[in-house]
C-alpha positions in Angstrom: 149.1 12.4 107.5 147.3 15.6 108.4 149.3 18.7 107.8 148.9 21.8 110.0 150.1 25.1 108.6 151.0 28.1 110.8 150.7 31.3 108.9 153.0 33.9 110.5 152.1 37.6 110.1 152.8 40.1 113.0 153.6 37.3 115.5 157.2 36.4 114.7 157.9 34.4 117.8 157.9 30.8 119.2 157.3 31.8 122.8 153.6 32.3 123.8 152.3 32.1 120.2 148.7 30.8 120.4 148.5 29.7 116.7 151.9 27.9 116.8 151.1 26.2 120.1 147.7 25.0 119.0 149.0 23.7 115.6 151.6 21.6 117.5 149.3 20.1 120.2 148.8 16.9 118.3 152.2 15.2 118.3 151.5 12.9 115.4 150.5 15.7 112.9 153.0 17.3 110.6 153.5 21.0 111.1 154.9 23.5 108.6 155.0 27.3 108.7 154.8 30.1 106.2 155.4 33.9 105.9 154.3 35.9 102.8 156.0 39.3 102.4 153.8 41.9 100.6 156.0 44.9 99.7 153.5 46.9 97.7 150.9 46.4 100.4 153.4 47.6 103.0 154.2 50.6 100.9 150.5 51.6 100.7 150.4 51.2 104.5 153.4 53.5 104.9 155.7 51.0 106.6 159.0 52.5 107.7 162.3 51.2 106.2 163.6 50.6 109.7 160.6 48.4 110.6 161.1 46.5 107.3 164.7 45.8 108.4 163.5 44.9 111.9 161.0 42.4 110.5 163.5 40.8 108.1 166.1 40.2 110.8 163.5 38.6 113.0 162.3 36.4 110.2 165.9 35.0 109.9 165.8 34.1 113.6 162.3 32.7 113.4 163.3 30.3 110.6 166.2 29.1 112.7 164.1 28.6 115.8 161.4 26.8 113.9 163.9 24.5 112.2 165.3 23.6 115.6 161.8 22.6 116.6 161.4 20.4 113.5 159.1 22.8 111.7 160.0 23.7 108.1 159.6 27.4 107.4 158.5 28.6 104.0 159.1 32.2 102.8 157.5 33.8 99.8 156.9 37.2 98.4 153.8 38.5 96.6 153.2 42.2 95.8 150.0 42.6 97.8 147.2 40.9 99.8 145.2 40.2 96.7 148.1 38.4 95.1 148.8 36.4 98.2 145.3 35.0 98.4 145.3 32.5 95.5 149.0 31.7 96.2 148.2 30.6 99.7 145.2 28.5 98.6 147.4 26.7 96.1 150.2 26.3 98.6 147.7 24.6 101.0 146.6 22.2 98.4 150.1 21.4 97.3 151.3 20.7 100.8 148.1 18.7 101.7 147.2 21.1 104.5 144.2 20.1 106.6 144.1 23.1 108.9 145.5 26.6 108.7 146.3 28.2 112.0 146.8 32.0 112.4 146.6 34.8 114.8 144.1 37.5 114.0 144.9 41.0 112.7 142.3 43.8 113.1 143.2 46.3 110.3 140.5 46.4 107.6 142.6 45.2 104.7 143.9 42.3 106.7 140.5 41.3 108.0 139.1 41.4 104.4 142.0 39.2 103.2 141.4 36.7 105.9 137.7 36.5 105.2 138.4 35.8 101.5 140.9 33.1 102.3 138.7 31.3 104.8 135.8 31.2 102.2 138.1 29.8 99.5 139.7 27.2 101.9 136.3 26.1 102.9 135.6 25.1 99.3 138.7 22.9 99.5 137.6 21.3 102.8 140.5 23.0 104.6 139.8 24.5 108.0 141.1 27.9 109.1 141.3 28.7 112.8 142.2 32.2 114.1 143.1 33.3 117.6 143.1 36.7 119.5 146.8 36.6 120.2 148.0 40.2 120.0 145.5 41.4 122.6 144.8 40.3 126.2 141.0 39.9 126.0 138.8 38.8 123.0 136.7 41.7 121.6 133.7 39.4 122.0 133.9 39.7 125.8 134.2 43.5 126.2 131.1 45.5 125.7 128.9 47.8 127.9 125.5 47.1 129.5 123.8 47.9 126.2 125.8 45.3 124.4 127.7 48.1 122.5 131.4 48.6 122.1 133.2 51.3 124.2 134.3 54.6 122.8 135.7 55.9 126.1 138.9 54.6 127.6 138.1 54.6 131.3 134.9 52.4 131.2 136.7 50.1 128.7 139.6 49.8 131.1 137.3 49.1 134.0 135.5 46.4 132.0 138.8 44.7 131.1 140.0 44.9 134.7 136.7 43.4 135.9 137.0 40.6 133.4 140.7 39.8 134.2 140.5 40.1 138.0 141.4 36.8 139.8 142.1 35.0 136.5 145.3 33.1 135.9 147.7 34.3 133.3 148.2 31.7 130.6 151.3 32.0 128.5 151.7 29.2 126.0 155.1 27.3 126.1 157.2 26.8 123.0 156.3 23.6 121.2 158.2 20.4 122.0 161.0 19.5 119.6 159.8 16.9 117.1 162.4 15.9 114.6 160.0 13.5 113.0 158.3 16.5 111.4 161.3 17.3 109.2 160.4 15.9 105.8 160.3 19.1 104.0 163.0 21.8 103.3 162.5 25.4 104.2 162.6 28.0 101.4 165.4 30.5 101.6 164.6 34.0 102.9 165.8 36.6 100.5 165.4 40.3 101.4 162.0 41.4 100.3 161.5 44.0 97.5 161.1 46.8 100.0 163.7 49.4 101.1 165.5 48.7 104.4 167.2 51.1 106.7 169.6 50.3 109.6 168.4 50.8 113.1 170.1 50.9 116.5 170.6 47.3 117.6 171.9 48.7 120.9 168.5 50.3 121.6 166.5 47.5 119.9 168.6 44.2 119.9 167.3 41.6 117.6 165.7 38.4 118.8 163.0 37.0 121.2 165.6 36.3 123.9 166.8 39.9 123.8 163.2 41.1 123.9 162.4 39.0 126.9 165.7 40.2 128.5 164.7 43.8 127.8 161.3 43.1 129.5 163.1 41.6 132.5 165.5 44.4 132.7 162.8 47.0 132.7 161.2 45.3 135.8 164.5 45.0 137.5 165.8 48.5 137.0 163.3 50.9 135.5 159.8 50.2 136.6 160.4 51.6 140.1 159.4 55.2 140.0 158.0 54.6 136.5 154.9 56.6 137.3 157.1 59.6 138.3 159.8 59.3 135.6 158.1 58.1 132.5 157.3 61.6 131.2 160.8 62.9 131.3 162.3 62.8 127.8 165.9 62.8 128.9 165.6 59.8 131.2 166.0 56.2 130.0 162.8 55.4 131.9 160.5 53.8 129.3 160.5 50.1 128.5 161.4 50.4 124.8 159.3 47.3 124.2 157.0 48.8 121.6 158.9 47.6 118.5 158.8 44.0 119.8 155.0 44.2 120.5 154.3 45.9 117.1 155.6 42.9 115.1 154.9 40.2 117.7 158.3 39.4 119.1 156.6 39.8 122.5 153.0 39.1 123.4 151.0 41.4 125.7 150.4 38.3 127.9 154.1 38.1 128.5 154.0 41.7 129.7 151.0 41.0 131.8 152.8 38.0 133.4 155.6 40.3 134.6 153.2 42.5 136.4 151.1 39.7 138.1 153.2 36.6 138.0 150.6 33.8 137.9 147.3 35.3 139.0 145.8 38.7 138.3 144.8 40.8 141.2 144.2 44.6 141.3 143.9 44.9 145.0 147.6 45.4 145.9 149.1 46.6 142.7 151.4 49.5 143.2 151.2 52.8 141.3 154.2 52.1 139.0 152.9 48.8 137.8 149.4 50.2 137.4 150.8 53.1 135.3 152.6 50.7 133.0 149.6 48.4 132.9 147.6 51.4 131.7 149.9 51.7 128.7 149.1 48.1 127.8 145.4 48.7 128.2 145.5 51.8 125.9 147.1 49.5 123.3 144.3 47.1 123.9 141.7 49.8 123.6 142.9 50.9 120.2 143.0 47.4 118.9 139.4 46.8 120.1 138.1 50.0 118.6 139.8 49.3 115.3 138.2 45.9 115.2 134.7 47.3 116.1 134.6 50.5 114.0 135.5 50.1 110.3 135.8 53.9 109.9 139.0 53.8 111.9 140.6 51.4 109.4 139.7 53.9 106.6 141.5 56.8 108.4 138.2 58.4 109.2 136.7 59.7 112.5 133.6 58.3 114.1 132.4 62.0 114.4 131.0 63.2 111.1 131.6 66.8 112.0 135.3 66.1 111.6 134.8 66.4 107.8 133.8 70.0 108.3 137.1 71.1 109.7 139.0 73.3 107.3 142.5 72.1 107.6 145.2 74.5 106.5 147.6 71.9 105.0 150.4 74.4 104.4 153.0 72.2 102.7 155.9 74.4 103.8 154.8 74.2 107.4 154.5 70.5 107.1 158.0 70.3 105.7 159.4 72.4 108.6 157.6 70.1 111.0 159.0 66.9 109.5 162.5 68.3 109.3 162.5 69.7 112.9 162.7 73.4 111.8 159.7 74.9 113.5 161.6 77.2 115.9 160.1 75.3 118.9 163.1 73.4 120.3 161.2 70.5 121.9 159.2 69.9 118.7 162.3 70.0 116.5 164.3 67.8 118.8 161.5 65.2 118.9 161.1 65.2 115.1 164.9 64.8 114.6 164.9 61.9 117.1 162.1 60.2 115.1 164.1 60.6 111.9 167.3 59.4 113.4 166.3 56.3 115.5 162.7 55.6 114.3 161.3 56.0 117.8 159.8 58.8 119.9 158.8 59.1 123.5 155.0 58.8 123.9 154.6 62.3 125.4 156.6 63.7 122.6 154.3 62.0 120.1 151.4 63.8 121.7 153.2 67.2 121.8 154.4 67.1 118.2 150.9 65.8 117.0 149.2 68.5 118.9 151.4 71.1 117.4 150.8 69.9 113.8 147.1 69.7 114.1 146.2 72.5 116.6 148.9 75.1 115.8 149.7 74.4 112.2 146.1 73.2 111.5 147.3 70.4 109.3 145.2 67.3 108.8 146.0 64.6 111.4 146.1 62.0 108.6 149.2 63.5 107.1 151.0 63.4 110.4 149.8 59.8 111.1 151.1 58.6 107.8 154.5 60.4 108.2 154.9 58.8 111.7 154.2 55.3 110.2 156.8 56.0 107.5 159.4 56.6 110.2 158.6 54.5 113.2 160.4 51.2 113.9 157.4 50.4 116.2 154.7 51.4 113.7 151.4 49.9 114.7 148.3 51.1 112.8 145.8 50.9 115.6 148.0 52.7 118.2 149.2 55.2 115.7 145.8 56.2 114.3 144.2 56.1 117.7 146.9 58.3 119.2 146.7 60.8 116.4 142.9 61.0 116.6 143.1 61.3 120.4 145.5 64.2 120.2 143.7 65.9 117.4 140.5 65.6 119.4 138.6 63.8 116.6 138.6 60.3 117.9 137.7 58.2 120.9 137.8 59.7 124.4 138.2 63.2 122.9 138.0 66.5 124.7 138.7 69.3 122.2 139.5 72.3 124.3 141.6 70.7 127.1 144.1 68.8 125.0 146.2 71.5 123.4 149.9 71.0 124.5 151.9 74.1 124.9 155.4 73.0 123.7 157.3 75.5 125.7 155.6 74.6 129.0 155.9 70.9 128.2 159.6 71.4 127.5 160.3 73.2 130.7 158.4 70.7 132.7 159.8 67.5 131.3 163.2 68.5 130.0 164.1 71.2 132.6 167.8 71.2 131.8 167.4 70.9 128.1 169.4 67.6 127.9 167.1 66.2 125.3 167.0 69.3 123.2 170.8 69.7 123.3 171.3 66.1 122.2 169.3 66.6 119.0 169.8 70.2 118.1 173.5 71.0 118.0 172.7 74.5 116.7 171.6 75.4 120.2 174.6 74.3 122.1 175.7 77.9 122.9 172.3 78.8 124.2 172.2 78.9 128.1 169.9 76.5 129.9 167.8 79.4 131.0 166.8 80.2 127.5 167.0 76.7 125.9 163.2 76.3 125.8 162.8 79.7 124.1 166.1 80.6 122.3 164.3 83.5 120.5 164.3 85.3 123.8 168.0 84.8 124.1 168.6 86.1 120.6 166.6 89.2 121.2 168.3 90.0 124.5 171.8 89.3 123.6 171.6 90.1 119.9 173.2 86.7 119.2 172.9 85.0 115.9 172.4 81.3 115.8 171.6 79.0 112.9 168.2 78.1 114.2 164.9 79.4 112.9 162.5 81.7 114.7 159.1 80.2 115.6 157.1 79.6 112.3 153.8 80.4 114.1 152.6 82.2 117.2 151.4 79.6 119.7 148.6 81.7 121.3 147.2 83.0 118.0 147.1 79.6 116.4 145.6 78.0 119.5 142.7 80.6 119.3 142.2 79.9 115.6 142.1 76.2 116.2 139.4 76.5 118.9 137.3 78.7 116.6 137.6 76.3 113.7 136.6 73.3 115.8 133.7 75.1 117.3 132.4 76.0 113.8 132.8 72.4 112.6 131.0 70.9 115.6 128.2 73.5 115.4 127.6 73.1 111.7 123.9 72.4 111.3 124.5 70.0 108.4 126.2 67.5 110.9 
């Protein structure tokens, strides 16, 4: 009997899982599944301890769900990708696997691993079939009139919309139950050799059913006025679905299906749905660029002048930023939120990243790595793309117009200071009028509060940043 193996990675679900569905199409073939934990690799990729725990708890549920479908689930741990390669080859031989099914990943180490495995499996007459499951459109279908990949978001978005318009949305059903497949026993899932940290199950409940329910709840209660409310930090107006998308508990197709039901049409889509769709397409954009430009996977910019920037890299400033002790309340509240719950509002990610790179002049790579080490929704492509975008060294960059003034942003999107008060208890006595600039209140009232003065002057550092970027871009050696 032919054996099909489903290799789970960042697609820990049974609903709308392309590789799983395709492996189970032939009812007479035996199907088994595997997940290989690689703790040392995760450590080198700065995976957060909260995301580690999030993955583990979903693996437990995945094993249960697969067993109910009659699919044995095997769990193993190897230190890194290199060690997992020969193990997977031997596993396939031992289990008489005829075809290995998997969903593609786009990070450079993951792509190199998959290429090596495919080459070795071919020598054993074992097929390996991959699918573009974590994105909406295959990278092979999206390119400009010159057959080149996009580096600007808007033309990329327009091309994706052009491709999708009038197409039906196809979400794969869960495979049928087939108890005949049970002739093997699953291996017990022990907690991997990687630190874990508890996360809020109230904010991020565990399980596919909860993820789908959270998606449904968003469209029932939150998406109305999403375009207007999404930037306000104190409002529970975002979908909070990013952790589920990051490890594949939800697919982007499931999200798309909530917007369009059965058939995609951009003619009558309202502003709120379009705004949320844009967030999905930004995610798509970053995965496509990561797949197309290997420099991104190496934490490098596509612009060679970026190497000429003289980053300050003041370790004390970097420490203040990480701990939420910069003296800028909105920066500090955001960084403390990140540390506490492993998640941060997207606008706050831009504001804090802008402050680190353009006011403290600290290398964006240090910020990107720190974010990954804390985020429960850590996703390399979105994180690296977002940091390069904010630092003005990546795709769709405009250096002089993307400098976020933290005080103005704070007044605009947290006018009553509710977000700031909730994460900075030291400022509870500061009146709302001064909450965005408590230094002014201290000067006027001669009050002492256990909160630092601003570590840098915003205007002076903004000017210095612009000068430094101008020098780097105009360097004749570029």
